[in-house]
N, CA, C and O atoms as CSV, one atom per row, in Angstrom:
chain,resi,resn,atom,element,x,y,z
A,1,UNK,N,N,-1.691,6.008,5.582
A,1,UNK,CA,C,-2.723,5.039,5.696
A,1,UNK,C,C,-3.837,5.581,6.598
A,1,UNK,O,O,-3.570,6.239,7.604
A,2,UNK,N,N,-5.073,5.296,6.226
A,2,UNK,CA,C,-6.211,5.773,7.095
A,2,UNK,C,C,-6.939,4.474,7.623
A,2,UNK,O,O,-7.011,3.462,6.926
A,3,UNK,N,N,-7.429,4.549,8.786
A,3,UNK,CA,C,-8.304,3.590,9.420
A,3,UNK,C,C,-9.615,4.238,9.619
A,3,UNK,O,O,-9.687,5.304,10.231
A,4,UNK,N,N,-10.629,3.666,9.147
A,4,UNK,CA,C,-12.001,4.141,9.364
A,4,UNK,C,C,-12.756,3.031,10.147
A,4,UNK,O,O,-12.856,1.862,9.773
A,5,UNK,N,N,-13.242,3.525,11.216
A,5,UNK,CA,C,-14.176,2.644,12.145
A,5,UNK,C,C,-15.575,2.943,11.961
A,5,UNK,O,O,-15.973,4.069,12.258
A,6,UNK,N,N,-16.372,2.073,11.505
A,6,UNK,CA,C,-17.862,2.306,11.304
A,6,UNK,C,C,-18.508,1.588,12.436
A,6,UNK,O,O,-18.226,0.414,12.672
A,7,UNK,N,N,-19.389,2.277,13.158
A,7,UNK,CA,C,-20.195,1.810,14.136
A,7,UNK,C,C,-21.667,2.293,14.150
A,7,UNK,O,O,-22.058,3.178,13.389
A,8,UNK,N,N,-22.398,1.725,14.975
A,8,UNK,CA,C,-23.815,1.938,15.077
A,8,UNK,C,C,-24.307,2.223,16.541
A,8,UNK,O,O,-23.789,1.616,17.478
A,9,UNK,N,N,-25.184,3.032,16.718
A,9,UNK,CA,C,-25.661,3.244,18.243
A,9,UNK,C,C,-26.262,2.047,18.899
A,9,UNK,O,O,-26.277,1.948,20.126
A,10,UNK,N,N,-26.789,1.076,18.056
A,10,UNK,CA,C,-27.456,-0.034,18.503
A,10,UNK,C,C,-26.678,-1.308,18.561
A,10,UNK,O,O,-27.175,-2.360,18.964
A,11,UNK,N,N,-25.393,-1.182,18.131
A,11,UNK,CA,C,-24.474,-2.337,17.972
A,11,UNK,C,C,-23.868,-2.693,19.305
A,11,UNK,O,O,-23.230,-1.835,19.915
A,12,UNK,N,N,-24.037,-3.979,19.823
A,12,UNK,CA,C,-23.530,-4.262,21.147
A,12,UNK,C,C,-22.001,-4.460,21.166
A,12,UNK,O,O,-21.408,-4.420,22.244
A,13,UNK,N,N,-21.316,-4.681,19.965
A,13,UNK,CA,C,-19.907,-4.953,20.034
A,13,UNK,C,C,-19.097,-3.655,19.586
A,13,UNK,O,O,-17.867,-3.635,19.582
A,14,UNK,N,N,-19.855,-2.621,19.227
A,14,UNK,CA,C,-19.090,-1.403,18.773
A,14,UNK,C,C,-18.361,-0.589,19.894
A,14,UNK,O,O,-17.347,0.057,19.632
A,15,UNK,N,N,-18.907,-0.637,21.158
A,15,UNK,CA,C,-18.077,0.018,22.268
A,15,UNK,C,C,-16.697,-0.645,22.418
A,15,UNK,O,O,-15.675,0.016,22.605
A,16,UNK,N,N,-16.721,-2.093,22.318
A,16,UNK,CA,C,-15.542,-2.739,22.514
A,16,UNK,C,C,-14.493,-2.397,21.279
A,16,UNK,O,O,-13.320,-2.115,21.522
A,17,UNK,N,N,-14.970,-2.441,20.061
A,17,UNK,CA,C,-14.171,-2.012,19.010
A,17,UNK,C,C,-13.676,-0.653,19.096
A,17,UNK,O,O,-12.553,-0.386,18.667
A,18,UNK,N,N,-14.437,0.244,19.626
A,18,UNK,CA,C,-14.028,1.657,19.752
A,18,UNK,C,C,-12.878,1.745,20.724
A,18,UNK,O,O,-11.856,2.376,20.452
A,19,UNK,N,N,-13.073,1.051,21.957
A,19,UNK,CA,C,-12.022,1.027,22.984
A,19,UNK,C,C,-10.672,0.464,22.482
A,19,UNK,O,O,-9.608,1.014,22.763
A,20,UNK,N,N,-10.754,-0.635,21.740
A,20,UNK,CA,C,-9.488,-1.227,21.262
A,20,UNK,C,C,-8.892,-0.284,20.202
A,20,UNK,O,O,-7.671,-0.130,20.202
A,21,UNK,N,N,-9.618,0.329,19.342
A,21,UNK,CA,C,-9.095,1.203,18.355
A,21,UNK,C,C,-8.469,2.432,19.026
A,21,UNK,O,O,-7.408,2.874,18.583
A,22,UNK,N,N,-9.049,2.975,20.024
A,22,UNK,CA,C,-8.484,4.192,20.793
A,22,UNK,C,C,-7.214,3.805,21.442
A,22,UNK,O,O,-6.363,4.678,21.615
A,23,UNK,N,N,-6.996,2.593,21.816
A,23,UNK,CA,C,-5.818,2.080,22.497
A,23,UNK,C,C,-4.689,1.868,21.448
A,23,UNK,O,O,-3.535,2.227,21.684
A,24,UNK,N,N,-5.052,1.284,20.300
A,24,UNK,CA,C,-3.961,0.928,19.307
A,24,UNK,C,C,-3.596,2.016,18.336
A,24,UNK,O,O,-2.412,2.284,18.128
A,25,UNK,N,N,-4.629,2.684,17.704
A,25,UNK,CA,C,-4.243,3.623,16.633
A,25,UNK,C,C,-3.357,4.723,16.953
A,25,UNK,O,O,-2.447,5.013,16.177
A,26,UNK,N,N,-3.556,5.399,18.093
A,26,UNK,CA,C,-2.662,6.501,18.350
A,26,UNK,C,C,-1.124,6.045,18.430
A,26,UNK,O,O,-0.245,6.850,18.120
A,27,UNK,N,N,-0.843,4.878,18.807
A,27,UNK,CA,C,0.531,4.464,18.912
A,27,UNK,C,C,1.118,4.420,17.495
A,27,UNK,O,O,2.332,4.239,17.401
A,28,UNK,N,N,0.399,4.565,16.406
A,28,UNK,CA,C,1.005,4.444,15.031
A,28,UNK,C,C,0.843,5.707,14.186
A,28,UNK,O,O,1.105,5.730,12.984
A,29,UNK,N,N,0.401,6.746,14.873
A,29,UNK,CA,C,0.346,8.044,14.187
A,29,UNK,C,C,1.627,8.506,13.655
A,29,UNK,O,O,1.653,9.084,12.568
A,30,UNK,N,N,2.727,8.291,14.354
A,30,UNK,CA,C,4.018,8.745,13.901
A,30,UNK,C,C,4.472,7.895,12.660
A,30,UNK,O,O,5.428,8.271,11.982
A,31,UNK,N,N,3.771,6.733,12.365
A,31,UNK,CA,C,4.086,5.976,11.191
A,31,UNK,C,C,3.107,6.172,10.126
A,31,UNK,O,O,2.999,5.357,9.210
A,32,UNK,N,N,2.343,7.292,10.218
A,32,UNK,CA,C,1.479,7.647,9.112
A,32,UNK,C,C,0.034,7.122,9.195
A,32,UNK,O,O,-0.723,7.258,8.234
A,33,UNK,N,N,-0.344,6.540,10.304
A,33,UNK,CA,C,-1.726,6.125,10.391
A,33,UNK,C,C,-2.672,7.106,10.959
A,33,UNK,O,O,-2.400,7.573,12.066
A,34,UNK,N,N,-3.788,7.496,10.328
A,34,UNK,CA,C,-4.803,8.368,10.817
A,34,UNK,C,C,-5.955,7.610,11.077
A,34,UNK,O,O,-6.155,6.582,10.430
A,35,UNK,N,N,-6.770,8.004,11.976
A,35,UNK,CA,C,-7.986,7.220,12.483
A,35,UNK,C,C,-9.207,8.165,12.461
A,35,UNK,O,O,-9.153,9.324,12.873
A,36,UNK,N,N,-10.351,7.563,11.933
A,36,UNK,CA,C,-11.642,8.309,11.969
A,36,UNK,C,C,-12.700,7.443,12.331
A,36,UNK,O,O,-12.663,6.287,11.907
A,37,UNK,N,N,-13.663,7.826,13.067
A,37,UNK,CA,C,-14.758,7.040,13.475
A,37,UNK,C,C,-16.003,7.594,12.955
A,37,UNK,O,O,-16.248,8.790,13.109
A,38,UNK,N,N,-16.867,6.750,12.303
A,38,UNK,CA,C,-18.134,7.129,11.751
A,38,UNK,C,C,-19.294,6.313,12.194
A,38,UNK,O,O,-19.225,5.098,12.373
A,39,UNK,N,N,-20.417,7.069,12.371
A,39,UNK,CA,C,-21.663,6.311,12.599
A,39,UNK,C,C,-22.320,6.120,11.350
A,39,UNK,O,O,-22.476,7.064,10.575
A,40,UNK,N,N,-22.740,4.900,11.084
A,40,UNK,CA,C,-23.346,4.479,9.774
A,40,UNK,C,C,-24.687,5.025,9.538
A,40,UNK,O,O,-25.164,4.967,8.405
A,41,UNK,N,N,-25.324,5.539,10.490
A,41,UNK,CA,C,-26.689,6.048,10.368
A,41,UNK,C,C,-26.941,7.620,10.119
A,41,UNK,O,O,-28.069,8.086,9.957
A,42,UNK,N,N,-25.777,8.371,10.110
A,42,UNK,CA,C,-25.927,9.783,9.831
A,42,UNK,C,C,-24.756,10.388,9.220
A,42,UNK,O,O,-23.653,9.842,9.255
A,43,UNK,N,N,-24.976,11.508,8.659
A,43,UNK,CA,C,-23.815,12.431,8.112
A,43,UNK,C,C,-22.983,11.734,7.206
A,43,UNK,O,O,-23.452,10.868,6.468
A,44,UNK,N,N,-21.582,12.094,7.201
A,44,UNK,CA,C,-20.638,11.514,6.350
A,44,UNK,C,C,-20.459,9.986,6.547
A,44,UNK,O,O,-20.055,9.304,5.605
A,45,UNK,N,N,-20.742,9.453,7.713
A,45,UNK,CA,C,-20.683,8.041,7.922
A,45,UNK,C,C,-21.622,7.245,7.104
A,45,UNK,O,O,-21.324,6.133,6.670
A,46,UNK,N,N,-22.829,7.859,6.886
A,46,UNK,CA,C,-23.845,7.191,6.058
A,46,UNK,C,C,-23.265,7.065,4.603
A,46,UNK,O,O,-23.354,5.994,4.003
A,47,UNK,N,N,-22.652,8.204,4.025
A,47,UNK,CA,C,-22.109,8.249,2.703
A,47,UNK,C,C,-20.977,7.273,2.601
A,47,UNK,O,O,-20.934,6.487,1.655
A,48,UNK,N,N,-20.038,7.287,3.557
A,48,UNK,CA,C,-18.896,6.354,3.480
A,48,UNK,C,C,-19.308,4.934,3.609
A,48,UNK,O,O,-18.730,4.068,2.952
A,49,UNK,N,N,-20.269,4.655,4.415
A,49,UNK,CA,C,-20.806,3.314,4.529
A,49,UNK,C,C,-21.305,2.730,3.160
A,49,UNK,O,O,-21.028,1.604,2.746
A,50,UNK,N,N,-22.057,3.629,2.539
A,50,UNK,CA,C,-22.531,3.239,1.241
A,50,UNK,C,C,-21.362,3.074,0.221
A,50,UNK,O,O,-21.336,2.074,-0.497
A,51,UNK,N,N,-20.430,3.995,0.143
A,51,UNK,CA,C,-19.312,3.915,-0.694
A,51,UNK,C,C,-18.455,2.715,-0.555
A,51,UNK,O,O,-17.990,2.164,-1.552
A,52,UNK,N,N,-18.212,2.255,0.750
A,52,UNK,CA,C,-17.342,1.120,1.009
A,52,UNK,C,C,-18.161,-0.173,1.325
A,52,UNK,O,O,-17.609,-1.155,1.820
A,53,UNK,N,N,-19.453,-0.148,1.034
A,53,UNK,CA,C,-20.339,-1.358,1.151
A,53,UNK,C,C,-20.172,-1.924,2.605
A,53,UNK,O,O,-19.813,-3.085,2.803
A,54,UNK,N,N,-20.446,-1.063,3.575
A,54,UNK,CA,C,-20.395,-1.595,4.926
A,54,UNK,C,C,-21.731,-2.231,5.162
A,54,UNK,O,O,-22.767,-1.589,4.987
A,55,UNK,N,N,-21.730,-3.535,5.574
A,55,UNK,CA,C,-22.889,-4.338,5.766
A,55,UNK,C,C,-23.215,-4.664,7.160
A,55,UNK,O,O,-24.337,-5.043,7.496
A,56,UNK,N,N,-22.151,-4.501,8.036
A,56,UNK,CA,C,-22.405,-4.741,9.502
A,56,UNK,C,C,-21.419,-4.027,10.347
A,56,UNK,O,O,-20.328,-3.695,9.886
A,57,UNK,N,N,-21.755,-3.788,11.525
A,57,UNK,CA,C,-20.949,-3.002,12.404
A,57,UNK,C,C,-20.522,-3.914,13.676
A,57,UNK,O,O,-21.279,-4.800,14.070
A,58,UNK,N,N,-19.407,-3.684,14.233
A,58,UNK,CA,C,-18.351,-2.745,13.820
A,58,UNK,C,C,-17.555,-3.250,12.649
A,58,UNK,O,O,-17.330,-4.452,12.514
A,59,UNK,N,N,-17.128,-2.350,11.809
A,59,UNK,CA,C,-16.246,-2.672,10.700
A,59,UNK,C,C,-15.112,-1.647,10.755
A,59,UNK,O,O,-15.362,-0.454,10.927
A,60,UNK,N,N,-13.883,-2.103,10.611
A,60,UNK,CA,C,-12.676,-1.220,10.465
A,60,UNK,C,C,-12.127,-1.415,8.996
A,60,UNK,O,O,-11.810,-2.534,8.594
A,61,UNK,N,N,-12.031,-0.341,8.250
A,61,UNK,CA,C,-11.360,-0.304,6.975
A,61,UNK,C,C,-10.056,0.257,7.038
A,61,UNK,O,O,-9.883,1.211,7.796
A,62,UNK,N,N,-9.090,-0.194,6.346
A,62,UNK,CA,C,-7.746,0.398,6.146
A,62,UNK,C,C,-7.678,0.790,4.693
A,62,UNK,O,O,-7.877,-0.018,3.786
A,63,UNK,N,N,-7.381,2.098,4.498
A,63,UNK,CA,C,-7.263,2.632,3.140
A,63,UNK,C,C,-5.822,3.160,2.931
A,63,UNK,O,O,-5.167,3.716,3.812
A,64,UNK,N,N,-5.378,2.911,1.598
A,64,UNK,CA,C,-4.039,3.485,1.236
A,64,UNK,C,C,-4.337,4.894,0.952
A,64,UNK,O,O,-5.435,5.413,1.156
A,65,UNK,N,N,-3.196,5.552,0.420
A,65,UNK,CA,C,-3.125,6.919,0.200
A,65,UNK,C,C,-4.195,7.418,-0.862
A,65,UNK,O,O,-4.718,8.530,-0.794
A,66,UNK,N,N,-4.446,6.552,-1.778
A,66,UNK,CA,C,-5.460,6.909,-2.792
A,66,UNK,C,C,-6.918,6.528,-2.434
A,66,UNK,O,O,-7.843,6.609,-3.243
A,67,UNK,N,N,-7.044,6.116,-1.187
A,67,UNK,CA,C,-8.466,5.747,-0.730
A,67,UNK,C,C,-8.922,4.399,-1.093
A,67,UNK,O,O,-10.109,4.113,-0.940
A,68,UNK,N,N,-8.069,3.533,-1.569
A,68,UNK,CA,C,-8.416,2.162,-1.872
A,68,UNK,C,C,-8.372,1.273,-0.674
A,68,UNK,O,O,-7.497,1.481,0.167
A,69,UNK,N,N,-9.186,0.350,-0.520
A,69,UNK,CA,C,-9.350,-0.440,0.619
A,69,UNK,C,C,-8.229,-1.520,0.570
A,69,UNK,O,O,-8.110,-2.195,-0.453
A,70,UNK,N,N,-7.409,-1.709,1.627
A,70,UNK,CA,C,-6.323,-2.712,1.720
A,70,UNK,C,C,-6.645,-3.758,2.697
A,70,UNK,O,O,-6.073,-4.844,2.617
A,71,UNK,N,N,-7.588,-3.505,3.693
A,71,UNK,CA,C,-7.911,-4.494,4.624
A,71,UNK,C,C,-9.229,-4.119,5.243
A,71,UNK,O,O,-9.526,-2.940,5.432
A,72,UNK,N,N,-10.034,-5.138,5.563
A,72,UNK,CA,C,-11.315,-5.029,6.293
A,72,UNK,C,C,-11.380,-5.854,7.436
A,72,UNK,O,O,-11.026,-7.026,7.310
A,73,UNK,N,N,-11.774,-5.440,8.537
A,73,UNK,CA,C,-12.055,-6.281,9.736
A,73,UNK,C,C,-13.541,-6.015,10.137
A,73,UNK,O,O,-13.981,-4.893,10.388
A,74,UNK,N,N,-14.258,-7.160,10.169
A,74,UNK,CA,C,-15.684,-7.032,10.612
A,74,UNK,C,C,-15.754,-7.708,11.921
A,74,UNK,O,O,-15.356,-8.857,12.109
A,75,UNK,N,N,-16.313,-6.891,12.877
A,75,UNK,CA,C,-16.423,-7.363,14.271
A,75,UNK,C,C,-15.419,-6.640,15.214
A,75,UNK,O,O,-14.615,-5.815,14.780
A,76,UNK,N,N,-15.497,-6.963,16.428
A,76,UNK,CA,C,-14.649,-6.235,17.267
A,76,UNK,C,C,-13.284,-7.097,17.477
A,76,UNK,O,O,-13.319,-8.199,18.023
A,77,UNK,N,N,-12.250,-6.591,17.068
A,77,UNK,CA,C,-10.906,-7.292,17.116
A,77,UNK,C,C,-10.349,-7.212,18.563
A,77,UNK,O,O,-10.703,-6.306,19.317
A,78,UNK,N,N,-9.504,-8.139,18.922
A,78,UNK,CA,C,-8.674,-8.075,20.170
A,78,UNK,C,C,-7.653,-6.997,19.983
A,78,UNK,O,O,-7.342,-6.521,18.891
A,79,UNK,N,N,-7.122,-6.630,21.230
A,79,UNK,CA,C,-6.034,-5.658,21.184
A,79,UNK,C,C,-4.914,-6.255,20.415
A,79,UNK,O,O,-4.330,-5.570,19.575
A,80,UNK,N,N,-4.564,-7.531,20.652
A,80,UNK,CA,C,-3.435,-8.121,19.988
A,80,UNK,C,C,-3.609,-8.257,18.491
A,80,UNK,O,O,-2.711,-7.935,17.713
A,81,UNK,N,N,-4.828,-8.760,18.080
A,81,UNK,CA,C,-4.994,-8.918,16.599
A,81,UNK,C,C,-4.986,-7.618,15.844
A,81,UNK,O,O,-4.474,-7.557,14.726
A,82,UNK,N,N,-5.547,-6.561,16.432
A,82,UNK,CA,C,-5.451,-5.281,15.737
A,82,UNK,C,C,-4.114,-4.760,15.741
A,82,UNK,O,O,-3.712,-4.168,14.740
A,83,UNK,N,N,-3.355,-4.911,16.777
A,83,UNK,CA,C,-1.928,-4.452,16.732
A,83,UNK,C,C,-1.129,-5.101,15.659
A,83,UNK,O,O,-0.351,-4.473,14.941
A,84,UNK,N,N,-1.357,-6.457,15.567
A,84,UNK,CA,C,-0.547,-7.222,14.552
A,84,UNK,C,C,-0.977,-6.778,13.149
A,84,UNK,O,O,-0.136,-6.581,12.273
A,85,UNK,N,N,-2.359,-6.614,12.930
A,85,UNK,CA,C,-2.742,-6.129,11.627
A,85,UNK,C,C,-2.284,-4.830,11.225
A,85,UNK,O,O,-1.936,-4.629,10.062
A,86,UNK,N,N,-2.256,-3.822,12.209
A,86,UNK,CA,C,-1.706,-2.574,11.886
A,86,UNK,C,C,-0.164,-2.609,11.604
A,86,UNK,O,O,0.305,-1.953,10.675
A,87,UNK,N,N,0.579,-3.348,12.382
A,87,UNK,CA,C,1.981,-3.436,12.097
A,87,UNK,C,C,2.289,-4.163,10.740
A,87,UNK,O,O,3.239,-3.766,10.065
A,88,UNK,N,N,1.581,-5.126,10.357
A,88,UNK,CA,C,1.711,-5.752,9.080
A,88,UNK,C,C,1.409,-4.785,8.011
A,88,UNK,O,O,2.203,-4.708,7.073
A,89,UNK,N,N,0.336,-4.019,8.036
A,89,UNK,CA,C,-0.019,-3.076,7.006
A,89,UNK,C,C,0.990,-1.939,6.883
A,89,UNK,O,O,1.269,-1.446,5.790
A,90,UNK,N,N,1.513,-1.548,7.998
A,90,UNK,CA,C,2.571,-0.393,7.976
A,90,UNK,C,C,3.969,-0.905,7.750
A,90,UNK,O,O,4.924,-0.129,7.751
A,91,UNK,N,N,4.118,-2.327,7.537
A,91,UNK,CA,C,5.445,-2.843,7.234
A,91,UNK,C,C,6.300,-2.875,8.481
A,91,UNK,O,O,7.526,-2.906,8.375
A,92,UNK,N,N,5.756,-2.870,9.547
A,92,UNK,CA,C,6.578,-2.910,10.880
A,92,UNK,C,C,6.769,-4.452,11.398
A,92,UNK,O,O,7.586,-4.741,12.272
A,93,UNK,N,N,5.995,-5.323,10.813
A,93,UNK,CA,C,6.064,-6.657,11.195
A,93,UNK,C,C,6.092,-7.575,9.986
A,93,UNK,O,O,5.320,-7.393,9.045
A,94,UNK,N,N,6.959,-8.537,10.008
A,94,UNK,CA,C,7.147,-9.466,8.882
A,94,UNK,C,C,6.101,-10.527,9.080
A,94,UNK,O,O,5.679,-10.784,10.208
A,95,UNK,N,N,5.653,-11.177,7.950
A,95,UNK,CA,C,4.787,-12.235,7.982
A,95,UNK,C,C,5.456,-13.397,8.719
A,95,UNK,O,O,6.649,-13.631,8.527
A,96,UNK,N,N,4.757,-14.088,9.510
A,96,UNK,CA,C,5.343,-15.252,10.179
A,96,UNK,C,C,4.644,-16.559,9.813
A,96,UNK,O,O,3.818,-17.116,10.536
A,97,UNK,N,N,5.035,-16.972,8.680
A,97,UNK,CA,C,4.540,-18.197,8.121
A,97,UNK,C,C,5.061,-19.405,8.726
A,97,UNK,O,O,5.885,-19.349,9.638
A,98,UNK,N,N,4.593,-20.556,8.234
A,98,UNK,CA,C,5.115,-21.859,8.834
A,98,UNK,C,C,6.629,-22.054,8.634
A,98,UNK,O,O,7.364,-22.431,9.546
A,99,UNK,N,N,7.056,-21.772,7.376
A,99,UNK,CA,C,8.494,-22.047,7.052
A,99,UNK,C,C,9.371,-21.081,7.862
A,99,UNK,O,O,10.409,-21.524,8.354
A,100,UNK,N,N,9.034,-19.807,8.034
A,100,UNK,CA,C,9.851,-18.875,8.798
A,100,UNK,C,C,9.860,-19.299,10.340
A,100,UNK,O,O,10.859,-19.114,11.035
A,101,UNK,N,N,8.777,-19.833,10.797
A,101,UNK,CA,C,8.868,-20.259,12.206
A,101,UNK,C,C,9.704,-21.566,12.299
A,101,UNK,O,O,10.403,-21.764,13.293
A,102,UNK,N,N,9.646,-22.430,11.313
A,102,UNK,CA,C,10.381,-23.675,11.247
A,102,UNK,C,C,11.815,-23.456,11.161
A,102,UNK,O,O,12.589,-24.059,11.904
A,103,UNK,N,N,12.237,-22.545,10.209
A,103,UNK,CA,C,13.635,-22.348,10.001
A,103,UNK,C,C,14.223,-21.117,10.586
A,103,UNK,O,O,15.417,-20.855,10.442
A,104,UNK,N,N,13.363,-20.322,11.277
A,104,UNK,CA,C,13.930,-19.122,11.959
A,104,UNK,C,C,14.250,-17.975,11.169
A,104,UNK,O,O,15.128,-17.201,11.551
A,105,UNK,N,N,13.523,-17.762,9.937
A,105,UNK,CA,C,13.852,-16.729,9.080
A,105,UNK,C,C,12.752,-15.645,9.328
A,105,UNK,O,O,12.775,-14.587,8.699
């Protein structure tokens, strides 16, 4: 799985998203998660932003092995929410719905 972080030099929330991503993503490299950061205003970032319809920054895309989008986060996530999202996508965390909390499953 690939995580792509799209940011912009004028975005006030992008530095926070980048800090959170740098803390979370390396912990899951051994589970097959790779991480790439792109600036939407130049180079390959501009091309990927157009390809994946990035409308705002920061945006984090999670792609499967074929390059298909499986999850999109717009805005700067908290450390906890990004960790939970990554673990769910990698199958390391089970969904905790209402019934499972109620019945302990």
